[in-house]
C-alpha angles and dihedrals in degrees: 000000000000117000131191131177088272093064101030090122088076089070120081112216140258098058131184132220116249113197098205140052089206098103135140143182123222129162094341095312123112115211135194116191090340096309127111117252100172135003108211090184090074119082118253142092100241136052091240094059094045091050091052092053101045120109091212116107102194095081121169108240109244105175101139101093118187119194105189145011094276088061090057095043088053093047124114089216131055099205121092146157121219128220091266092056101257115143113214140174115225111218119198105218107154136059111225126193115245114209131177123225131189112249108244099186144324120228113205114216129176100277105008144011136246114227113201117199128198107255098019117094100203126056128239116235111229132180094234138352122276120255121280115278093032103130102164137050124200114223128194115224130216114202088340097309127110110263121158130014102234110176147344124236136187091219132034108265128204117274114255141151137258133198109244 
């Protein structure tokens, strides 16, 4: 399956990096380079539960977990498997402007934080505040509007673009 930013909602996060496009499916088992990635013969809704139950010992190592689209965009690979066990290729198809904004404030809540940026009216929801000394945030734009928080920076970087 090929996924782009337009149909990323088909993917169930977290996803995991898969280092090879040499995969196959046989009798409910998904293989990559002769190692088992997922055993669909086992009960369970997620790849993690099925991997814990499988009697097979030659499991493919999947330890690079990605929790959101930004992680996929920054990844050096484009082949992933989602938590339901679907392998997909992420295809970067669109150039997005990356602009840097000064961090106005961070409101800490019970389970997340609200990141307020100068020049953007709505906050970004982030799992934890950035490190001390971080003064700027890079934001990807879609059709001129703020879209995805991309990175943090101590200094204001030059606006640029990224292929998403």
